[in-house]
C-alpha positions as CSV (number, residue, x, y, z in Angstrom):
1,X,-10.9,254.4,18.3
2,X,-11.8,254.7,14.6
3,X,-8.8,253.2,12.1
4,X,-8.6,254.6,8.8
5,X,-7.5,252.3,5.5
6,X,-3.9,253.9,5.7
7,X,-3.6,253.2,9.4
8,X,-4.9,249.5,8.8
9,X,-2.4,249.2,6.0
10,X,0.4,250.6,7.9
11,X,0.0,248.1,10.9
12,X,-0.7,244.9,8.6
13,X,3.0,246.2,7.1
14,X,4.2,246.1,10.4
15,X,3.1,242.8,11.7
16,X,4.5,241.2,7.8
17,X,7.9,242.8,8.5
18,X,8.0,241.2,12.2
19,X,7.1,237.7,11.3
20,X,9.6,237.9,8.2
21,X,12.6,239.0,10.3
22,X,11.7,236.4,12.9
23,X,11.5,233.6,10.0
24,X,14.9,235.1,8.6
25,X,16.7,235.2,12.2
26,X,15.6,231.3,12.9
27,X,16.6,230.0,9.7
28,X,19.9,231.6,10.2
29,X,20.1,230.2,13.8
30,X,19.6,226.6,12.7
31,X,21.9,227.0,9.7
32,X,24.5,228.1,12.2
33,X,24.0,225.5,14.2
34,X,24.0,222.7,12.0
35,X,27.3,223.9,10.3
36,X,28.5,224.1,14.3
37,X,27.5,220.5,14.6
38,X,29.2,219.2,11.1
39,X,32.4,220.9,12.0
40,X,32.8,218.8,15.3
41,X,31.4,215.6,14.3
42,X,34.3,216.3,11.6
43,X,36.8,217.0,14.4
44,X,35.9,214.2,16.3
45,X,36.6,211.5,13.5
46,X,40.1,213.2,12.7
47,X,41.1,212.9,16.3
48,X,39.4,208.7,16.5
49,X,41.9,208.8,13.3
50,X,45.1,210.3,14.7
51,X,45.1,209.2,18.5
52,X,47.4,206.5,19.1
53,X,46.2,202.9,19.9
54,X,47.4,200.8,23.0
55,X,49.0,198.0,22.3
56,X,46.0,195.6,23.5
57,X,43.3,197.8,22.1
58,X,45.5,197.1,18.6
59,X,46.0,193.8,19.0
60,X,42.1,193.4,19.0
61,X,41.5,195.5,16.1
62,X,43.8,193.3,14.3
63,X,42.3,190.2,15.5
64,X,38.9,191.2,14.3
65,X,40.0,192.6,11.0
66,X,41.6,188.7,10.6
67,X,38.2,187.4,11.4
68,X,36.3,189.7,9.0
69,X,38.5,188.9,6.4
70,X,38.8,185.2,7.1
71,X,34.7,185.0,7.0
72,X,34.8,187.2,3.8
73,X,37.2,184.6,1.9
74,X,35.5,181.5,3.5
75,X,39.0,180.3,5.2
76,X,38.6,178.3,8.3
77,X,40.7,179.1,11.6
78,X,43.8,177.0,11.8
79,X,44.5,177.6,15.1
80,X,43.6,180.2,18.0
81,X,47.1,181.7,17.7
82,X,46.0,183.3,14.6
83,X,43.6,185.5,16.4
84,X,45.0,186.4,19.7
85,X,43.3,188.0,22.2
86,X,44.3,190.4,25.0
87,X,45.9,189.0,28.4
88,X,43.3,188.5,31.1
89,X,44.5,189.2,34.5
90,X,44.8,185.8,36.8
91,X,42.0,184.5,39.0
92,X,42.3,183.9,42.3
93,X,42.7,180.4,42.2
94,X,44.9,180.1,38.8
95,X,47.3,182.6,40.6
96,X,47.3,180.4,44.0
97,X,48.1,177.3,41.7
98,X,50.7,179.2,39.8
99,X,52.5,180.0,43.5
100,X,51.6,176.3,44.5
101,X,54.0,175.1,41.6
102,X,56.1,177.8,41.8
103,X,55.4,178.9,38.3
104,X,54.0,182.4,38.9
105,X,57.3,184.5,37.9
106,X,57.5,182.8,34.8
107,X,54.0,182.9,34.0
108,X,54.5,186.9,34.3
109,X,57.5,186.8,32.0
110,X,55.9,184.9,29.4
111,X,52.9,187.4,29.4
112,X,55.9,189.5,28.3
113,X,55.4,191.9,31.6
114,X,52.0,193.0,30.2
115,X,50.0,193.2,33.9
116,X,52.6,195.2,36.0
117,X,50.5,197.9,36.7
118,X,47.3,195.4,37.6
119,X,49.5,193.3,39.9
120,X,50.9,196.1,42.0
121,X,47.6,197.5,42.3
122,X,45.8,194.3,43.6
123,X,48.6,194.2,46.2
124,X,48.9,197.6,47.1
125,X,45.0,198.7,46.8
126,X,43.0,195.8,47.2
127,X,45.7,193.8,49.3
128,X,45.2,190.5,47.9
129,X,47.4,188.0,49.6
130,X,47.9,186.0,46.4
131,X,48.9,189.2,44.5
132,X,50.6,190.8,47.5
133,X,53.3,187.6,47.6
134,X,53.5,187.8,43.7
135,X,54.4,191.5,44.0
136,X,56.8,191.1,46.7
137,X,58.4,188.1,45.0
138,X,58.4,190.2,41.6
139,X,60.3,193.2,43.7
140,X,62.7,191.1,45.4
141,X,64.0,189.3,42.3
142,X,63.6,192.2,40.0
143,X,61.2,190.4,37.5
144,X,59.6,192.9,34.8
145,X,60.2,195.9,37.6
146,X,63.6,197.3,39.3
147,X,64.9,195.1,41.9
148,X,63.8,196.4,45.4
149,X,64.3,193.2,47.9
150,X,63.3,195.2,51.1
151,X,60.0,196.3,49.6
152,X,59.5,192.7,48.2
153,X,60.2,191.3,51.8
154,X,57.6,193.6,53.2
155,X,54.7,192.5,50.9
156,X,55.6,188.8,51.2
157,X,55.1,189.5,55.0
158,X,52.0,191.1,53.9
159,X,50.9,188.1,52.5
160,X,52.0,185.8,55.2
161,X,50.0,188.2,57.9
162,X,46.8,186.8,56.0
163,X,47.8,183.3,55.8
164,X,49.3,182.6,52.5
165,X,51.0,179.3,52.5
166,X,53.9,179.9,50.0
167,X,54.6,182.9,51.7
168,X,54.9,181.6,55.1
169,X,56.9,179.1,53.7
170,X,59.5,181.2,51.3
171,X,59.8,183.4,54.4
172,X,60.8,180.7,56.4
173,X,63.1,179.1,54.0
174,X,64.8,182.7,53.4
175,X,65.8,182.5,57.3
176,X,67.2,178.9,57.0
177,X,69.3,180.2,53.7
178,X,70.2,183.8,55.1
179,X,68.7,185.1,51.7
180,X,67.9,188.8,51.9
181,X,67.8,188.2,55.6
182,X,69.9,187.2,58.1
183,X,70.1,183.6,58.8
184,X,68.2,182.6,61.7
185,X,66.5,179.1,61.6
186,X,64.7,179.8,65.0
187,X,62.9,182.2,63.2
188,X,62.0,179.8,60.6
189,X,60.4,177.4,62.8
190,X,57.0,178.9,63.6
191,X,56.6,180.4,59.7
192,X,57.1,176.4,58.5
193,X,54.9,175.6,60.8
194,X,51.8,177.7,60.4
195,X,52.2,176.7,56.4
196,X,52.4,173.1,57.4
197,X,49.0,173.6,59.1
198,X,47.7,174.9,56.0
199,X,48.8,171.9,54.2
200,X,51.6,173.0,52.5
201,X,53.8,170.0,51.7
202,X,57.3,172.1,51.4
203,X,57.0,173.6,55.1
204,X,56.0,170.1,56.4
205,X,59.2,168.8,55.1
206,X,61.7,171.6,56.3
207,X,59.7,172.1,59.7
208,X,60.4,168.3,60.2
209,X,63.9,168.7,58.9
210,X,64.7,171.4,61.1
211,X,63.3,169.6,64.4
212,X,65.1,166.4,63.6
213,X,68.3,168.4,63.5
214,X,67.8,169.8,67.0
215,X,65.8,172.8,66.5
216,X,62.4,173.8,68.1
217,X,60.3,172.1,70.7
218,X,59.8,168.3,71.4
219,X,56.2,169.3,72.1
220,X,56.5,170.1,68.5
221,X,57.5,166.5,67.2
222,X,54.1,164.7,67.5
223,X,52.4,167.7,65.6
224,X,55.0,167.4,63.0
225,X,55.1,163.6,62.6
226,X,51.0,163.8,62.3
227,X,51.4,166.1,59.6
228,X,54.0,163.6,57.4
229,X,52.1,160.5,58.4
230,X,49.1,161.9,56.9
231,X,50.6,163.1,53.4
232,X,49.8,161.3,50.2
233,X,52.4,161.9,47.3
234,X,52.7,160.3,44.0
235,X,56.4,161.4,43.9
236,X,58.9,158.4,44.7
237,X,61.5,160.7,46.1
238,X,59.2,163.0,48.1
239,X,57.7,159.4,49.4
240,X,61.1,158.7,50.4
241,X,62.3,162.0,52.1
242,X,58.9,161.5,54.1
243,X,59.5,157.7,55.1
244,X,63.3,159.0,56.3
245,X,62.0,162.0,58.3
246,X,59.1,159.9,59.6
247,X,61.5,157.0,61.0
248,X,64.1,160.1,62.6
249,X,61.2,161.2,64.1
250,X,60.2,158.1,65.9
251,X,63.5,157.6,67.1
252,X,63.5,161.1,68.9
253,X,59.6,160.1,70.4
254,X,58.4,157.8,73.0
255,X,56.5,154.9,71.7
256,X,53.3,156.1,73.1
257,X,53.5,159.3,71.5
258,X,54.3,158.0,68.1
259,X,51.1,156.1,68.5
260,X,49.3,158.8,69.6
261,X,50.7,160.5,66.2
262,X,49.6,158.1,63.9
263,X,46.0,158.0,65.7
264,X,45.9,161.9,65.2
265,X,46.4,161.6,61.7
266,X,43.3,159.4,60.9
267,X,41.3,162.7,62.0
268,X,43.5,165.0,59.6
């Protein structure tokens, strides 16, 4: 096909117009996108400034600001208390130590009840025996939560079923005292025995006390005697109590059984 100069000029103008239009459209799209991103970033920044900060986060932020200010001024830190950190959840070993010394509830109060949700989750969902016992004790006595003795005993029993020594001993003590449950010393005996087998001293003492009062079976005397005979303590009052209970159990057993109990204690 033969193109005249006029036709060539028209075609060139057409392509130039299309290219110009595409360039204008592309430029406008880039500009609009940039403005949208800028508006979104501004909105996010405003949200961060106005979003409420939790107590832990606020304390961490405050600590950081104090640390930066101290560094700028060359001030030395006088004490750890100047830069408090968020409260850490207790490790299983730490909690077991608190439970063994019966200071677990005092610790929860000292931490201003900030770990209640974490304690509940580890008791109900993870089912850790130490946390089940702690949660049950908190419920039973209304520490940082509404008092619910029935639910508290439920979690203590759950911990006892998993072999938590303090839970076994405390349930036994409740049956002896009639605390939260009906008094039933016979029901306390196996709880004390299981806790004593796990090496928990208060359970050893209370199990022996019930035995010398006439509860339980004579077949249990030898084992209870062995537990007491093998106990080491630096507390003079506890040592005195051990000596008294050992003497009382000796009077209730034949000599050969006493000798067997002492020999068995050597291998515990």
